PDB file of N, CA, C and O in Angstrom:
ATOM      1  N   MET A   1      94.572 101.689 115.009  1.00  0.00           N
ATOM      2  CA  MET A   1      95.388 102.670 115.782  1.00  0.00           C
ATOM      3  C   MET A   1      94.660 103.930 115.725  1.00  0.00           C
ATOM      4  O   MET A   1      93.947 104.220 114.764  1.00  0.00           O
ATOM      5  N   SER A   2      94.842 104.751 116.825  1.00  0.00           N
ATOM      6  CA  SER A   2      94.276 106.051 116.967  1.00  0.00           C
ATOM      7  C   SER A   2      95.013 107.008 116.000  1.00  0.00           C
ATOM      8  O   SER A   2      96.173 106.795 115.645  1.00  0.00           O
ATOM      9  N   ALA A   3      94.236 108.144 115.564  1.00  0.00           N
ATOM     10  CA  ALA A   3      94.718 109.045 114.758  1.00  0.00           C
ATOM     11  C   ALA A   3      96.051 109.738 115.428  1.00  0.00           C
ATOM     12  O   ALA A   3      97.033 110.033 114.747  1.00  0.00           O
ATOM     13  N   THR A   4      95.978 109.932 116.656  1.00  0.00           N
ATOM     14  CA  THR A   4      97.169 110.526 117.469  1.00  0.00           C
ATOM     15  C   THR A   4      98.404 109.680 117.299  1.00  0.00           C
ATOM     16  O   THR A   4      99.502 110.164 117.025  1.00  0.00           O
ATOM     17  N   GLU A   5      98.168 108.340 117.481  1.00  0.00           N
ATOM     18  CA  GLU A   5      99.256 107.362 117.275  1.00  0.00           C
ATOM     19  C   GLU A   5      99.828 107.281 115.906  1.00  0.00           C
ATOM     20  O   GLU A   5     101.037 107.174 115.701  1.00  0.00           O
ATOM     21  N   ALA A   6      98.883 107.340 114.933  1.00  0.00           N
ATOM     22  CA  ALA A   6      99.323 107.403 113.530  1.00  0.00           C
ATOM     23  C   ALA A   6     100.178 108.522 113.227  1.00  0.00           C
ATOM     24  O   ALA A   6     101.248 108.374 112.637  1.00  0.00           O
ATOM     25  N   ALA A   7      99.705 109.722 113.642  1.00  0.00           N
ATOM     26  CA  ALA A   7     100.522 110.970 113.469  1.00  0.00           C
ATOM     27  C   ALA A   7     101.846 110.921 114.086  1.00  0.00           C
ATOM     28  O   ALA A   7     102.804 111.425 113.501  1.00  0.00           O
ATOM     29  N   LYS A   8     101.973 110.353 115.221  1.00  0.00           N
ATOM     30  CA  LYS A   8     103.201 110.339 116.022  1.00  0.00           C
ATOM     31  C   LYS A   8     104.173 109.395 115.186  1.00  0.00           C
ATOM     32  O   LYS A   8     105.339 109.741 114.998  1.00  0.00           O
ATOM     33  N   ASN A   9     103.728 108.329 114.743  1.00  0.00           N
ATOM     34  CA  ASN A   9     104.584 107.206 114.094  1.00  0.00           C
ATOM     35  C   ASN A   9     104.417 107.122 112.696  1.00  0.00           C
ATOM     36  O   ASN A   9     104.620 106.030 112.165  1.00  0.00           O
ATOM     37  N   PHE A  10     104.049 108.189 111.942  1.00  0.00           N
ATOM     38  CA  PHE A  10     103.791 108.126 110.435  1.00  0.00           C
ATOM     39  C   PHE A  10     104.987 107.631 109.632  1.00  0.00           C
ATOM     40  O   PHE A  10     104.807 106.863 108.686  1.00  0.00           O
ATOM     41  N   GLY A  11     106.113 108.016 109.953  1.00  0.00           N
ATOM     42  CA  GLY A  11     107.428 107.552 109.235  1.00  0.00           C
ATOM     43  C   GLY A  11     107.530 106.109 109.357  1.00  0.00           C
ATOM     44  O   GLY A  11     107.658 105.403 108.356  1.00  0.00           O
ATOM     45  N   SER A  12     107.478 105.611 110.591  1.00  0.00           N
ATOM     46  CA  SER A  12     107.714 104.136 110.745  1.00  0.00           C
ATOM     47  C   SER A  12     106.547 103.296 110.204  1.00  0.00           C
ATOM     48  O   SER A  12     106.732 102.157 109.776  1.00  0.00           O
ATOM     49  N   ILE A  13     105.324 103.892 110.234  1.00  0.00           N
ATOM     50  CA  ILE A  13     104.224 103.245 109.607  1.00  0.00           C
ATOM     51  C   ILE A  13     104.433 103.087 108.178  1.00  0.00           C
ATOM     52  O   ILE A  13     104.202 102.009 107.630  1.00  0.00           O
ATOM     53  N   LEU A  14     104.897 104.195 107.484  1.00  0.00           N
ATOM     54  CA  LEU A  14     105.109 104.022 106.044  1.00  0.00           C
ATOM     55  C   LEU A  14     106.155 103.024 105.698  1.00  0.00           C
ATOM     56  O   LEU A  14     106.032 102.292 104.717  1.00  0.00           O
ATOM     57  N   THR A  15     107.245 102.983 106.538  1.00  0.00           N
ATOM     58  CA  THR A  15     108.307 101.945 106.399  1.00  0.00           C
ATOM     59  C   THR A  15     107.712 100.548 106.438  1.00  0.00           C
ATOM     60  O   THR A  15     108.037  99.715 105.592  1.00  0.00           O
ATOM     61  N   GLU A  16     106.779 100.258 107.480  1.00  0.00           N
ATOM     62  CA  GLU A  16     106.227  98.970 107.616  1.00  0.00           C
ATOM     63  C   GLU A  16     105.404  98.588 106.403  1.00  0.00           C
ATOM     64  O   GLU A  16     105.468  97.457 105.921  1.00  0.00           O
ATOM     65  N   VAL A  17     104.601  99.582 105.898  1.00  0.00           N
ATOM     66  CA  VAL A  17     103.714  99.413 104.733  1.00  0.00           C
ATOM     67  C   VAL A  17     104.553  99.134 103.502  1.00  0.00           C
ATOM     68  O   VAL A  17     104.245  98.251 102.702  1.00  0.00           O
ATOM     69  N   ARG A  18     105.630  99.913 103.368  1.00  0.00           N
ATOM     70  CA  ARG A  18     106.540  99.690 102.225  1.00  0.00           C
ATOM     71  C   ARG A  18     107.248  98.270 102.197  1.00  0.00           C
ATOM     72  O   ARG A  18     107.282  97.504 101.235  1.00  0.00           O
ATOM     73  N   GLU A  19     107.770  98.091 103.374  1.00  0.00           N
ATOM     74  CA  GLU A  19     108.785  96.930 103.397  1.00  0.00           C
ATOM     75  C   GLU A  19     108.017  95.541 103.738  1.00  0.00           C
ATOM     76  O   GLU A  19     108.469  94.456 103.372  1.00  0.00           O
ATOM     77  N   ARG A  20     106.952  95.662 104.390  1.00  0.00           N
ATOM     78  CA  ARG A  20     106.283  94.463 104.841  1.00  0.00           C
ATOM     79  C   ARG A  20     104.856  94.320 104.357  1.00  0.00           C
ATOM     80  O   ARG A  20     104.168  93.392 104.782  1.00  0.00           O
ATOM     81  N   ALA A  21     104.384  95.191 103.493  1.00  0.00           N
ATOM     82  CA  ALA A  21     103.042  95.291 103.061  1.00  0.00           C
ATOM     83  C   ALA A  21     102.104  95.298 104.266  1.00  0.00           C
ATOM     84  O   ALA A  21     101.087  94.606 104.210  1.00  0.00           O
ATOM     85  N   ALA A  22     102.348  95.964 105.256  1.00  0.00           N
ATOM     86  CA  ALA A  22     101.490  96.013 106.448  1.00  0.00           C
ATOM     87  C   ALA A  22     100.352  96.911 106.203  1.00  0.00           C
ATOM     88  O   ALA A  22     100.469  97.798 105.357  1.00  0.00           O
ATOM     89  N   GLU A  23      99.270  96.765 106.860  1.00  0.00           N
ATOM     90  CA  GLU A  23      98.036  97.660 106.567  1.00  0.00           C
ATOM     91  C   GLU A  23      97.640  98.125 107.884  1.00  0.00           C
ATOM     92  O   GLU A  23      97.675  97.340 108.831  1.00  0.00           O
ATOM     93  N   TYR A  24      97.264  99.337 108.034  1.00  0.00           N
ATOM     94  CA  TYR A  24      96.782  99.988 109.270  1.00  0.00           C
ATOM     95  C   TYR A  24      95.433 100.626 109.089  1.00  0.00           C
ATOM     96  O   TYR A  24      95.171 101.282 108.081  1.00  0.00           O
ATOM     97  N   VAL A  25      94.593 100.437 110.047  1.00  0.00           N
ATOM     98  CA  VAL A  25      93.300 101.158 110.127  1.00  0.00           C
ATOM     99  C   VAL A  25      93.452 102.262 111.152  1.00  0.00           C
ATOM    100  O   VAL A  25      93.878 102.000 112.277  1.00  0.00           O
ATOM    101  N   VAL A  26      93.096 103.559 110.773  1.00  0.00           N
ATOM    102  CA  VAL A  26      93.217 104.565 111.606  1.00  0.00           C
ATOM    103  C   VAL A  26      91.931 104.989 112.134  1.00  0.00           C
ATOM    104  O   VAL A  26      91.024 105.193 111.327  1.00  0.00           O
ATOM    105  N   GLU A  27      91.720 105.154 113.416  1.00  0.00           N
ATOM    106  CA  GLU A  27      90.451 105.450 114.117  1.00  0.00           C
ATOM    107  C   GLU A  27      90.491 106.893 114.602  1.00  0.00           C
ATOM    108  O   GLU A  27      91.525 107.463 114.948  1.00  0.00           O
ATOM    109  N   HIS A  28      89.257 107.441 114.597  1.00  0.00           N
ATOM    110  CA  HIS A  28      89.077 108.797 115.199  1.00  0.00           C
ATOM    111  C   HIS A  28      87.887 108.611 116.107  1.00  0.00           C
ATOM    112  O   HIS A  28      86.806 108.284 115.617  1.00  0.00           O
ATOM    113  N   ARG A  29      88.025 108.801 117.399  1.00  0.00           N
ATOM    114  CA  ARG A  29      86.950 108.707 118.271  1.00  0.00           C
ATOM    115  C   ARG A  29      86.225 107.265 118.188  1.00  0.00           C
ATOM    116  O   ARG A  29      85.002 107.123 118.199  1.00  0.00           O
ATOM    117  N   GLY A  30      87.124 106.270 118.108  1.00  0.00           N
ATOM    118  CA  GLY A  30      86.607 104.941 118.087  1.00  0.00           C
ATOM    119  C   GLY A  30      86.024 104.368 116.811  1.00  0.00           C
ATOM    120  O   GLY A  30      85.564 103.226 116.804  1.00  0.00           O
ATOM    121  N   GLN A  31      86.032 105.135 115.732  1.00  0.00           N
ATOM    122  CA  GLN A  31      85.513 104.709 114.370  1.00  0.00           C
ATOM    123  C   GLN A  31      86.656 104.833 113.393  1.00  0.00           C
ATOM    124  O   GLN A  31      87.429 105.788 113.310  1.00  0.00           O
ATOM    125  N   ALA A  32      86.655 103.708 112.648  1.00  0.00           N
ATOM    126  CA  ALA A  32      87.585 103.632 111.469  1.00  0.00           C
ATOM    127  C   ALA A  32      87.273 104.722 110.516  1.00  0.00           C
ATOM    128  O   ALA A  32      86.135 104.820 110.056  1.00  0.00           O
ATOM    129  N   VAL A  33      88.292 105.611 110.166  1.00  0.00           N
ATOM    130  CA  VAL A  33      88.057 106.615 109.230  1.00  0.00           C
ATOM    131  C   VAL A  33      89.111 106.581 107.968  1.00  0.00           C
ATOM    132  O   VAL A  33      88.889 107.264 106.969  1.00  0.00           O
ATOM    133  N   ALA A  34      90.195 105.797 108.071  1.00  0.00           N
ATOM    134  CA  ALA A  34      91.167 105.713 107.069  1.00  0.00           C
ATOM    135  C   ALA A  34      91.927 104.376 107.161  1.00  0.00           C
ATOM    136  O   ALA A  34      92.001 103.733 108.209  1.00  0.00           O
ATOM    137  N   ARG A  35      92.490 103.997 105.991  1.00  0.00           N
ATOM    138  CA  ARG A  35      93.208 102.730 105.911  1.00  0.00           C
ATOM    139  C   ARG A  35      94.704 103.078 105.244  1.00  0.00           C
ATOM    140  O   ARG A  35      94.723 103.716 104.192  1.00  0.00           O
ATOM    141  N   ILE A  36      95.744 102.722 105.761  1.00  0.00           N
ATOM    142  CA  ILE A  36      97.036 102.992 105.183  1.00  0.00           C
ATOM    143  C   ILE A  36      97.555 101.570 104.795  1.00  0.00           C
ATOM    144  O   ILE A  36      97.792 100.689 105.621  1.00  0.00           O
ATOM    145  N   ARG A  37      97.703 101.449 103.447  1.00  0.00           N
ATOM    146  CA  ARG A  37      98.086 100.113 102.921  1.00  0.00           C
ATOM    147  C   ARG A  37      98.973 100.344 101.648  1.00  0.00           C
ATOM    148  O   ARG A  37      99.081 101.456 101.130  1.00  0.00           O
ATOM    149  N   PRO A  38      99.551  99.307 101.217  1.00  0.00           N
ATOM    150  CA  PRO A  38     100.393  99.413  99.972  1.00  0.00           C
ATOM    151  C   PRO A  38      99.530  99.617  98.784  1.00  0.00           C
ATOM    152  O   PRO A  38      98.363  99.228  98.752  1.00  0.00           O
ATOM    153  N   GLU A  39     100.154 100.268  97.752  1.00  0.00           N
ATOM    154  CA  GLU A  39      99.420 100.413  96.485  1.00  0.00           C
ATOM    155  C   GLU A  39      98.983  99.109  95.980  1.00  0.00           C
ATOM    156  O   GLU A  39      99.720  98.138  96.151  1.00  0.00           O
ATOM    157  N   ALA A  40      97.775  98.977  95.330  1.00  0.00           N
ATOM    158  CA  ALA A  40      97.191  97.696  94.891  1.00  0.00           C
ATOM    159  C   ALA A  40      98.130  97.040  93.804  1.00  0.00           C
ATOM    160  O   ALA A  40      98.308  95.823  93.760  1.00  0.00           O
ATOM    161  N   ASP A  41      98.702  97.911  92.954  1.00  0.00           N
ATOM    162  CA  ASP A  41      99.326  97.397  91.866  1.00  0.00           C
ATOM    163  C   ASP A  41     100.920  97.359  92.006  1.00  0.00           C
ATOM    164  O   ASP A  41     101.652  97.285  91.019  1.00  0.00           O
ATOM    165  N   ARG A  42     101.363  97.412  93.245  1.00  0.00           N
ATOM    166  CA  ARG A  42     102.772  97.497  93.627  1.00  0.00           C
ATOM    167  C   ARG A  42     103.458  96.188  93.206  1.00  0.00           C
ATOM    168  O   ARG A  42     103.047  95.112  93.640  1.00  0.00           O
ATOM    169  N   THR A  43     104.457  96.268  92.399  1.00  0.00           N
ATOM    170  CA  THR A  43     105.306  95.176  92.088  1.00  0.00           C
ATOM    171  C   THR A  43     106.666  95.244  92.723  1.00  0.00           C
ATOM    172  O   THR A  43     107.113  96.323  93.112  1.00  0.00           O
ATOM    173  N   LEU A  44     107.304  94.173  92.833  1.00  0.00           N
ATOM    174  CA  LEU A  44     108.518  94.098  93.503  1.00  0.00           C
ATOM    175  C   LEU A  44     109.635  93.634  92.497  1.00  0.00           C
ATOM    176  O   LEU A  44     109.550  92.565  91.892  1.00  0.00           O
ATOM    177  N   THR A  45     110.669  94.490  92.361  1.00  0.00           N
ATOM    178  CA  THR A  45     111.655  94.097  91.438  1.00  0.00           C
ATOM    179  C   THR A  45     112.659  93.224  92.061  1.00  0.00           C
ATOM    180  O   THR A  45     112.748  93.232  93.289  1.00  0.00           O
ATOM    181  N   LEU A  46     113.435  92.463  91.351  1.00  0.00           N
ATOM    182  CA  LEU A  46     114.379  91.567  91.900  1.00  0.00           C
ATOM    183  C   LEU A  46     115.408  92.315  92.807  1.00  0.00           C
ATOM    184  O   LEU A  46     115.885  91.836  93.836  1.00  0.00           O
ATOM    185  N   LYS A  47     115.669  93.461  92.336  1.00  0.00           N
ATOM    186  CA  LYS A  47     116.785  94.315  93.185  1.00  0.00           C
ATOM    187  C   LYS A  47     116.110  94.666  94.542  1.00  0.00           C
ATOM    188  O   LYS A  47     116.731  94.531  95.596  1.00  0.00           O
ATOM    189  N   GLU A  48     114.874  95.103  94.502  1.00  0.00           N
ATOM    190  CA  GLU A  48     114.165  95.409  95.758  1.00  0.00           C
ATOM    191  C   GLU A  48     113.966  94.190  96.688  1.00  0.00           C
ATOM    192  O   GLU A  48     113.945  94.319  97.912  1.00  0.00           O
ATOM    193  N   PHE A  49     113.820  92.994  96.059  1.00  0.00           N
ATOM    194  CA  PHE A  49     113.592  91.860  96.744  1.00  0.00           C
ATOM    195  C   PHE A  49     115.048  91.463  97.489  1.00  0.00           C
ATOM    196  O   PHE A  49     115.079  91.101  98.665  1.00  0.00           O
ATOM    197  N   PHE A  50     116.110  91.565  96.746  1.00  0.00           N
ATOM    198  CA  PHE A  50     117.478  91.230  97.299  1.00  0.00           C
ATOM    199  C   PHE A  50     117.739  92.225  98.364  1.00  0.00           C
ATOM    200  O   PHE A  50     118.101  91.842  99.477  1.00  0.00           O
ATOM    201  N   ASP A  51     117.576  93.498  98.087  1.00  0.00           N
ATOM    202  CA  ASP A  51     117.738  94.514  99.124  1.00  0.00           C
ATOM    203  C   ASP A  51     116.948  94.194 100.492  1.00  0.00           C
ATOM    204  O   ASP A  51     117.483  94.305 101.595  1.00  0.00           O
ATOM    205  N   LEU A  52     115.775  93.833 100.320  1.00  0.00           N
ATOM    206  CA  LEU A  52     115.015  93.462 101.410  1.00  0.00           C
ATOM    207  C   LEU A  52     115.541  92.217 102.153  1.00  0.00           C
ATOM    208  O   LEU A  52     115.591  92.174 103.383  1.00  0.00           O
ATOM    209  N   VAL A  53     115.941  91.181 101.332  1.00  0.00           N
ATOM    210  CA  VAL A  53     116.639  90.001 101.987  1.00  0.00           C
ATOM    211  C   VAL A  53     117.936  90.321 102.697  1.00  0.00           C
ATOM    212  O   VAL A  53     118.288  89.799 103.755  1.00  0.00           O
ATOM    213  N   ALA A  54     118.613  91.229 102.016  1.00  0.00           N
ATOM    214  CA  ALA A  54     119.904  91.754 102.676  1.00  0.00           C
ATOM    215  C   ALA A  54     119.865  92.303 103.960  1.00  0.00           C
ATOM    216  O   ALA A  54     120.821  92.235 104.733  1.00  0.00           O
ATOM    217  N   ASP A  55     118.833  92.828 104.215  1.00  0.00           N
ATOM    218  CA  ASP A  55     118.575  93.555 105.553  1.00  0.00           C
ATOM    219  C   ASP A  55     118.220  92.572 106.628  1.00  0.00           C
ATOM    220  O   ASP A  55     118.138  92.984 107.785  1.00  0.00           O
ATOM    221  N   ARG A  56     117.988  91.232 106.336  1.00  0.00           N
ATOM    222  CA  ARG A  56     117.516  90.330 107.395  1.00  0.00           C
ATOM    223  C   ARG A  56     118.816  89.401 107.662  1.00  0.00           C
ATOM    224  O   ARG A  56     119.780  89.349 106.899  1.00  0.00           O
ATOM    225  N   SER A  57     118.690  88.716 108.802  1.00  0.00           N
ATOM    226  CA  SER A  57     119.722  87.831 109.146  1.00  0.00           C
ATOM    227  C   SER A  57     119.352  86.382 108.733  1.00  0.00           C
ATOM    228  O   SER A  57     119.409  85.486 109.574  1.00  0.00           O
ATOM    229  N   TRP A  58     118.964  86.127 107.419  1.00  0.00           N
ATOM    230  CA  TRP A  58     118.733  84.849 107.015  1.00  0.00           C
ATOM    231  C   TRP A  58     119.914  84.200 106.489  1.00  0.00           C
ATOM    232  O   TRP A  58     120.900  84.875 106.194  1.00  0.00           O
ATOM    233  N   PRO A  59     119.894  82.940 106.349  1.00  0.00           N
ATOM    234  CA  PRO A  59     121.031  82.175 105.793  1.00  0.00           C
ATOM    235  C   PRO A  59     121.118  82.506 104.349  1.00  0.00           C
ATOM    236  O   PRO A  59     120.137  82.854 103.692  1.00  0.00           O
ATOM    237  N   PRO A  60     122.381  82.382 103.850  1.00  0.00           N
ATOM    238  CA  PRO A  60     122.609  82.681 102.335  1.00  0.00           C
ATOM    239  C   PRO A  60     121.628  81.867 101.423  1.00  0.00           C
ATOM    240  O   PRO A  60     121.246  80.758 101.794  1.00  0.00           O
ATOM    241  N   LEU A  61     121.265  82.348 100.369  1.00  0.00           N
ATOM    242  CA  LEU A  61     120.421  81.594  99.401  1.00  0.00           C
ATOM    243  C   LEU A  61     121.286  80.914  98.293  1.00  0.00           C
ATOM    244  O   LEU A  61     122.210  81.476  97.706  1.00  0.00           O
ATOM    245  N   ASP A  62     120.868  79.640  98.084  1.00  0.00           N
ATOM    246  CA  ASP A  62     121.667  78.879  97.030  1.00  0.00           C
ATOM    247  C   ASP A  62     121.006  79.068  95.669  1.00  0.00           C
ATOM    248  O   ASP A  62     119.910  79.621  95.567  1.00  0.00           O
ATOM    249  N   GLU A  63     121.662  78.620  94.667  1.00  0.00           N
ATOM    250  CA  GLU A  63     121.248  78.932  93.254  1.00  0.00           C
ATOM    251  C   GLU A  63     119.898  78.403  92.926  1.00  0.00           C
ATOM    252  O   GLU A  63     119.183  79.007  92.127  1.00  0.00           O
ATOM    253  N   GLU A  64     119.515  77.305  93.503  1.00  0.00           N
ATOM    254  CA  GLU A  64     118.187  76.626  93.213  1.00  0.00           C
ATOM    255  C   GLU A  64     117.113  77.594  93.783  1.00  0.00           C
ATOM    256  O   GLU A  64     116.115  77.908  93.134  1.00  0.00           O
ATOM    257  N   CYS A  65     117.385  78.064  95.080  1.00  0.00           N
ATOM    258  CA  CYS A  65     116.399  78.955  95.714  1.00  0.00           C
ATOM    259  C   CYS A  65     116.264  80.235  94.874  1.00  0.00           C
ATOM    260  O   CYS A  65     115.157  80.688  94.584  1.00  0.00           O
ATOM    261  N   LEU A  66     117.397  80.797  94.497  1.00  0.00           N
ATOM    262  CA  LEU A  66     117.434  82.015  93.714  1.00  0.00           C
ATOM    263  C   LEU A  66     116.591  81.927  92.466  1.00  0.00           C
ATOM    264  O   LEU A  66     115.806  82.818  92.144  1.00  0.00           O
ATOM    265  N   ARG A  67     116.784  80.814  91.770  1.00  0.00           N
ATOM    266  CA  ARG A  67     116.041  80.584  90.560  1.00  0.00           C
ATOM    267  C   ARG A  67     114.429  80.508  90.913  1.00  0.00           C
ATOM    268  O   ARG A  67     113.582  81.082  90.228  1.00  0.00           O
ATOM    269  N   ALA A  68     114.162  79.802  91.953  1.00  0.00           N
ATOM    270  CA  ALA A  68     112.727  79.728  92.282  1.00  0.00           C
ATOM    271  C   ALA A  68     112.113  81.049  92.668  1.00  0.00           C
ATOM    272  O   ALA A  68     110.929  81.287  92.428  1.00  0.00           O
ATOM    273  N   ILE A  69     112.945  81.947  93.292  1.00  0.00           N
ATOM    274  CA  ILE A  69     112.447  83.257  93.673  1.00  0.00           C
ATOM    275  C   ILE A  69     112.348  84.088  92.435  1.00  0.00           C
ATOM    276  O   ILE A  69     111.386  84.852  92.367  1.00  0.00           O
ATOM    277  N   GLU A  70     113.235  84.051  91.408  1.00  0.00           N
ATOM    278  CA  GLU A  70     113.086  84.795  90.128  1.00  0.00           C
ATOM    279  C   GLU A  70     111.868  84.359  89.474  1.00  0.00           C
ATOM    280  O   GLU A  70     111.113  85.196  88.979  1.00  0.00           O
ATOM    281  N   GLU A  71     111.582  82.971  89.424  1.00  0.00           N
ATOM    282  CA  GLU A  71     110.320  82.517  88.650  1.00  0.00           C
ATOM    283  C   GLU A  71     108.996  83.009  89.412  1.00  0.00           C
ATOM    284  O   GLU A  71     107.976  83.277  88.777  1.00  0.00           O
ATOM    285  N   GLY A  72     109.065  83.104  90.721  1.00  0.00           N
ATOM    286  CA  GLY A  72     107.962  83.550  91.460  1.00  0.00           C
ATOM    287  C   GLY A  72     107.751  84.990  91.246  1.00  0.00           C
ATOM    288  O   GLY A  72     106.598  85.408  91.138  1.00  0.00           O
ATOM    289  N   ILE A  73     108.811  85.832  91.170  1.00  0.00           N
ATOM    290  CA  ILE A  73     108.635  87.322  90.957  1.00  0.00           C
ATOM    291  C   ILE A  73     108.189  87.472  89.458  1.00  0.00           C
ATOM    292  O   ILE A  73     107.364  88.352  89.213  1.00  0.00           O
ATOM    293  N   ALA A  74     108.643  86.721  88.478  1.00  0.00           N
ATOM    294  CA  ALA A  74     108.274  86.854  87.193  1.00  0.00           C
ATOM    295  C   ALA A  74     106.707  86.591  87.004  1.00  0.00           C
ATOM    296  O   ALA A  74     105.998  87.252  86.245  1.00  0.00           O
ATOM    297  N   ILE A  75     106.289  85.579  87.767  1.00  0.00           N
ATOM    298  CA  ILE A  75     104.794  85.180  87.692  1.00  0.00           C
ATOM    299  C   ILE A  75     104.143  86.333  88.369  1.00  0.00           C
ATOM    300  O   ILE A  75     103.151  86.784  87.796  1.00  0.00           O
ATOM    301  N   TRP A  76     104.499  86.870  89.431  1.00  0.00           N
ATOM    302  CA  TRP A  76     103.834  87.957  90.283  1.00  0.00           C
ATOM    303  C   TRP A  76     103.745  89.144  89.379  1.00  0.00           C
ATOM    304  O   TRP A  76     102.699  89.793  89.353  1.00  0.00           O
ATOM    305  N   ASN A  77     104.806  89.488  88.608  1.00  0.00           N
ATOM    306  CA  ASN A  77     104.829  90.777  87.827  1.00  0.00           C
ATOM    307  C   ASN A  77     104.208  90.540  86.480  1.00  0.00           C
ATOM    308  O   ASN A  77     104.117  91.510  85.728  1.00  0.00           O
ATOM    309  N   ARG A  78     103.773  89.377  86.089  1.00  0.00           N
ATOM    310  CA  ARG A  78     103.294  89.160  84.788  1.00  0.00           C
ATOM    311  C   ARG A  78     101.880  89.994  84.650  1.00  0.00           C
ATOM    312  O   ARG A  78     101.053  90.019  85.562  1.00  0.00           O
ATOM    313  N   GLU A  79     101.724  90.616  83.500  1.00  0.00           N
ATOM    314  CA  GLU A  79     100.573  91.349  83.196  1.00  0.00           C
ATOM    315  C   GLU A  79      99.466  90.345  83.013  1.00  0.00           C
ATOM    316  O   GLU A  79      99.654  89.332  82.340  1.00  0.00           O
ATOM    317  N   GLU A  80      98.354  90.594  83.578  1.00  0.00           N
ATOM    318  CA  GLU A  80      96.989  89.853  83.378  1.00  0.00           C
ATOM    319  C   GLU A  80      96.322  90.324  82.164  1.00  0.00           C
ATOM    320  O   GLU A  80      96.110  91.524  81.994  1.00  0.00           O
ATOM    321  N   VAL A  81      95.968  89.393  81.274  1.00  0.00           N
ATOM    322  CA  VAL A  81      95.123  89.683  80.055  1.00  0.00           C
ATOM    323  C   VAL A  81      93.708  89.605  80.523  1.00  0.00           C
ATOM    324  O   VAL A  81      93.235  88.583  81.020  1.00  0.00           O
ATOM    325  N   PRO A  82      92.983  90.822  80.331  1.00  0.00           N
ATOM    326  CA  PRO A  82      91.534  90.747  80.685  1.00  0.00           C
ATOM    327  C   PRO A  82      90.772  89.628  79.917  1.00  0.00           C
ATOM    328  O   PRO A  82      91.033  89.340  78.749  1.00  0.00           O
ATOM    329  N   ARG A  83      89.950  89.110  80.553  1.00  0.00           N
ATOM    330  CA  ARG A  83      89.085  87.948  79.892  1.00  0.00           C
ATOM    331  C   ARG A  83      88.091  88.636  79.015  1.00  0.00           C
ATOM    332  O   ARG A  83      87.458  89.634  79.360  1.00  0.00           O
ATOM    333  N   SER A  84      87.983  87.964  77.714  1.00  0.00           N
ATOM    334  CA  SER A  84      86.971  88.551  76.904  1.00  0.00           C
ATOM    335  C   SER A  84      85.578  88.373  77.313  1.00  0.00           C
ATOM    336  O   SER A  84      85.172  87.276  77.697  1.00  0.00           O
ATOM    337  N   PRO A  85      84.777  89.482  77.239  1.00  0.00           N
ATOM    338  CA  PRO A  85      83.349  89.359  77.716  1.00  0.00           C
ATOM    339  C   PRO A  85      82.480  88.498  76.952  1.00  0.00           C
ATOM    340  O   PRO A  85      81.383  88.160  77.396  1.00  0.00           O
ATOM    341  N   TRP A  86      82.972  88.073  75.669  1.00  0.00           N
ATOM    342  CA  TRP A  86      82.238  87.242  74.796  1.00  0.00           C
ATOM    343  C   TRP A  86      82.573  85.694  74.937  1.00  0.00           C
ATOM    344  O   TRP A  86      81.998  84.828  74.277  1.00  0.00           O
ATOM    345  N   GLU A  87      83.548  85.451  75.849  1.00  0.00           N
ATOM    346  CA  GLU A  87      83.894  84.016  76.161  1.00  0.00           C
ATOM    347  C   GLU A  87      82.860  83.588  77.195  1.00  0.00           C
ATOM    348  O   GLU A  87      82.290  84.344  77.982  1.00  0.00           O
ATOM    349  N   ARG A  88      82.690  82.221  77.082  1.00  0.00           N
ATOM    350  CA  ARG A  88      81.715  81.681  78.015  1.00  0.00           C
ATOM    351  C   ARG A  88      82.562  80.691  78.957  1.00  0.00           C
ATOM    352  O   ARG A  88      82.004  80.072  79.863  1.00  0.00           O
TER     353      ARG A  88
END
């Protein structure tokens, strides 16, 4: 998108980035000069997920689905242990 378009729509762009993990490339005179994207280490809490789901017109979630979602979020938020440089 052009720098002018990005400036005019900055608030809605940030909303899209935050809520949908959208990414935008901003161009000036036809060349890419900036990228607007979510933070790389962004994690989603269960409350944030439910708030996001509540804003949609999706069918209600059953217990099995909620359990699977919680497991997925726990896996997503799990800290990664750096691999030892001495391991082969």
